[in-house]
C-alpha positions in Angstrom: 142.3 22.3 -183.7 141.4 23.2 -180.4 142.3 21.8 -177.3 139.6 19.1 -176.9 140.7 17.3 -180.4 144.5 17.6 -179.2 143.4 15.8 -176.2 141.2 13.5 -177.3 143.7 12.8 -180.2 147.2 12.1 -177.9 144.6 9.6 -175.9 143.5 7.4 -179.1 147.3 7.4 -179.8 148.5 6.1 -176.7 145.7 3.5 -176.1 146.7 2.3 -179.7 150.4 2.2 -178.7 149.5 0.6 -175.0 151.6 2.9 -173.3 147.8 3.2 -170.9 145.6 0.7 -170.2 141.5 1.5 -169.7 139.3 -0.5 -167.5 135.9 0.0 -167.8 134.0 1.4 -164.7 130.8 -0.7 -164.4 127.7 0.9 -162.4 126.9 -0.7 -159.2 123.7 -1.6 -158.5 121.7 -2.4 -155.8 120.2 -5.8 -155.4 116.8 -6.3 -155.1 115.8 -6.2 -151.6 113.1 -9.0 -151.1 110.6 -8.8 -147.7 110.5 -12.2 -146.1 107.3 -13.7 -144.2 107.9 -15.6 -141.3 110.6 -17.8 -141.7 110.4 -21.5 -140.7 111.7 -22.6 -137.1 112.6 -26.3 -136.8 114.6 -27.8 -139.0 113.3 -29.8 -142.0 115.7 -32.8 -140.5 113.5 -32.7 -137.3 110.4 -33.0 -139.2 111.6 -35.8 -141.0 112.4 -38.1 -138.1 109.8 -36.7 -136.4 107.5 -38.8 -139.0 109.9 -41.5 -139.5 107.0 -43.9 -137.9 104.9 -43.3 -140.3 106.6 -44.1 -143.9 104.9 -46.5 -145.9 101.8 -46.0 -144.3 98.1 -45.1 -145.7 94.9 -45.3 -144.4 93.9 -46.7 -140.9 97.5 -48.0 -140.4 98.7 -44.3 -141.0 95.8 -42.8 -139.1 96.6 -44.6 -135.6 100.7 -44.2 -136.7 100.2 -40.3 -137.0 97.9 -40.7 -133.5 101.1 -42.1 -131.9 103.4 -39.7 -133.0 101.3 -36.7 -131.9 99.5 -38.3 -128.8 100.5 -37.1 -124.7 101.6 -33.4 -126.2 102.0 -31.0 -123.1 98.6 -29.4 -122.7 98.4 -25.9 -121.7 95.6 -24.1 -119.6 92.9 -22.2 -120.8 94.0 -19.2 -119.3 97.7 -19.9 -121.0 96.0 -19.8 -124.6 95.7 -16.2 -124.3 99.7 -15.9 -124.2 100.5 -18.6 -126.7 98.0 -16.9 -129.3 99.4 -13.5 -128.4 102.7 -15.2 -130.1 101.4 -18.0 -132.5 98.7 -15.7 -134.2 101.4 -12.5 -134.6 101.1 -10.5 -137.5 104.6 -10.7 -138.5 104.1 -6.7 -140.1 103.6 -5.2 -135.9 104.4 -7.6 -133.1 101.9 -5.5 -131.3 99.4 -7.0 -132.8 97.8 -10.2 -133.8 95.7 -11.6 -137.3 92.3 -12.6 -136.4 91.4 -15.9 -138.6 88.5 -15.1 -140.6 88.7 -11.5 -140.6 92.0 -11.1 -141.3 92.3 -8.0 -139.7 95.4 -6.8 -137.3 94.3 -6.1 -134.2 96.4 -5.1 -131.0 97.7 -8.1 -128.5 96.1 -6.1 -125.8 92.6 -5.9 -127.2 91.7 -9.4 -125.8 88.1 -10.1 -124.1 84.8 -10.4 -124.9 83.5 -6.9 -125.5 82.7 -6.0 -128.5 85.7 -4.8 -130.8 88.1 -7.0 -129.1 89.5 -10.4 -130.2 88.7 -14.1 -128.1 89.4 -17.4 -128.5 88.3 -19.9 -131.6 87.4 -23.0 -131.2 87.8 -23.8 -134.5 86.6 -27.5 -133.8 83.5 -26.2 -131.7 83.7 -27.3 -128.3 80.0 -28.2 -128.1 80.8 -31.0 -130.6 82.0 -33.7 -128.3 81.2 -31.2 -125.3 84.6 -31.3 -123.9 84.3 -27.3 -123.2 87.4 -25.4 -122.3 89.5 -28.3 -120.3 93.1 -28.9 -120.8 93.6 -31.1 -124.1 90.9 -30.7 -126.6 89.7 -27.2 -124.9 92.8 -25.5 -124.8 95.2 -27.7 -127.8 96.4 -24.8 -130.2 96.7 -26.6 -133.0 92.8 -25.3 -133.3 92.8 -22.2 -131.2 92.8 -19.0 -133.5 92.6 -15.3 -132.5 89.1 -14.0 -133.8 87.2 -11.0 -133.5 84.3 -11.2 -130.7 81.4 -11.0 -133.0 82.1 -12.8 -135.4 83.3 -15.9 -133.4 79.7 -15.9 -131.9 78.3 -15.6 -135.6 80.5 -18.4 -136.3 79.2 -20.0 -133.1 79.0 -24.2 -133.2 78.5 -24.3 -137.0 80.1 -27.0 -138.9 82.2 -26.2 -141.9 80.5 -26.2 -145.9 80.2 -24.2 -148.8 77.4 -21.9 -149.7 75.0 -19.7 -147.3 74.2 -15.8 -146.9 76.8 -13.6 -147.2 77.9 -12.4 -143.2 78.8 -8.6 -142.9 81.3 -8.8 -140.4 83.8 -10.8 -142.9 84.3 -12.6 -146.5 82.2 -15.7 -145.2 78.8 -17.1 -146.0 76.4 -18.5 -143.4 73.5 -20.7 -143.2 71.2 -22.7 -141.2 74.1 -25.3 -140.3 77.4 -24.3 -141.7 79.8 -21.7 -142.1 81.8 -21.1 -145.0 85.4 -19.0 -143.8 87.1 -16.5 -146.6 89.3 -19.0 -149.7 92.4 -17.4 -148.2 92.1 -20.0 -144.9 89.8 -22.7 -146.0 93.1 -24.9 -146.1 94.2 -23.9 -142.7 90.3 -24.7 -141.5 90.7 -28.1 -143.1 93.8 -29.2 -141.7 92.9 -28.1 -137.7 89.5 -30.4 -138.3 91.9 -33.0 -139.7 94.6 -32.8 -136.7 91.7 -33.1 -134.3 90.4 -36.2 -135.6 93.8 -37.9 -135.2 95.1 -36.3 -132.0 91.9 -37.6 -130.1 91.0 -41.1 -130.5 89.8 -42.6 -127.4 91.4 -44.5 -124.9 90.7 -42.5 -122.1 90.2 -38.9 -124.0 87.1 -38.3 -125.8 87.2 -39.8 -129.7 86.7 -37.0 -132.2 86.1 -37.5 -136.4 85.5 -36.0 -139.4 81.7 -36.4 -141.0 80.1 -36.4 -143.9 76.9 -34.8 -142.1 76.5 -31.1 -140.3 74.2 -30.2 -138.0 76.1 -32.4 -135.7 75.0 -31.2 -132.1 76.9 -32.5 -129.3 78.6 -35.6 -131.0 81.7 -35.8 -131.2 81.8 -35.0 -135.2 82.7 -32.0 -137.7 82.0 -31.5 -141.3 81.8 -31.6 -144.0 84.1 -34.0 -144.6 84.3 -33.9 -148.5 84.3 -29.8 -148.4 86.9 -30.4 -145.9 88.7 -32.4 -148.3 88.6 -29.8 -150.8 89.6 -27.1 -148.9 93.3 -28.7 -148.2 93.8 -28.9 -152.1 92.1 -25.6 -152.4 94.1 -23.5 -150.1 97.7 -24.9 -149.6 99.8 -24.5 -146.9 101.4 -21.4 -146.5 104.6 -20.2 -144.8 102.3 -18.3 -141.9 100.7 -22.1 -140.6 104.2 -23.4 -141.1 105.4 -21.1 -138.4 102.4 -21.4 -136.3 103.2 -25.1 -136.1 107.0 -24.8 -135.4 106.2 -22.6 -132.7 103.7 -24.6 -130.8 106.0 -27.8 -131.2 109.1 -26.3 -129.9 107.4 -24.0 -127.3 104.1 -25.0 -125.9 102.9 -28.4 -127.2 105.8 -29.9 -128.4 103.7 -31.8 -131.1 102.5 -31.0 -134.5 100.2 -30.8 -137.1 100.8 -33.5 -139.3 98.5 -32.4 -142.5 101.2 -28.5 -141.8 103.8 -30.7 -143.2 102.3 -33.4 -145.1 99.1 -32.2 -146.7 99.1 -34.9 -148.9 98.0 -37.2 -145.7 94.6 -36.5 -146.3 94.4 -38.1 -149.0 95.8 -41.3 -148.0 93.7 -41.3 -144.6 90.3 -40.3 -146.3 90.6 -40.7 -149.8 89.9 -38.1 -152.4 
């Protein structure tokens, strides 16, 4: 018998007699690393309290209640919009960049301006629809202003939103003579911004903006296409980036929220299926 066999036999005997104990060694594994996206800033309890006056309401009554909740927000200047967008539209993977709305591209915050290759301030509710320009209020409302490539912004112009058209080379978008179809990944974002504007601005000393089934609305304070926007709200659900953007605007800039990000079901409650 060799020495290895003697040791093995002695070890077995010792274990049997209980003179030594054996504790199994379990190999340790590293926990799975989860890369988190943008985190919610505002607590859920604060959000729930914010919408309490709208509880149990629907239709025109809900719309009026939401208007009262989000009305009288802190207005920023058009120059300040540059600074705000660098925070609200920040690339979660690169703090030096913003993400453009339609192209989805990450671009340096410092590359803002009006030249080709830069990004500028896109009015999702086209400012000519109501002819409010860049005046404080609807013209500077961060809930519908987004960072976008200068050339793509110009291509969209003041078109209403709808499905169809010819593929536009600058982004995964389509357009025709009276409408613009953005990429699917932001269709819900677009819809919820338009619905926000239609509730926030209800006359009473301010412009009265309304969602419309029409396209080619010109300078009328209308934006369409309502049925398409309702479908987009369901097609593209609220994501973490929208939530974080809503929170930042609420906490730091305007002190009001987009109700349709917090409660996308309000769209159906007000405008139907």
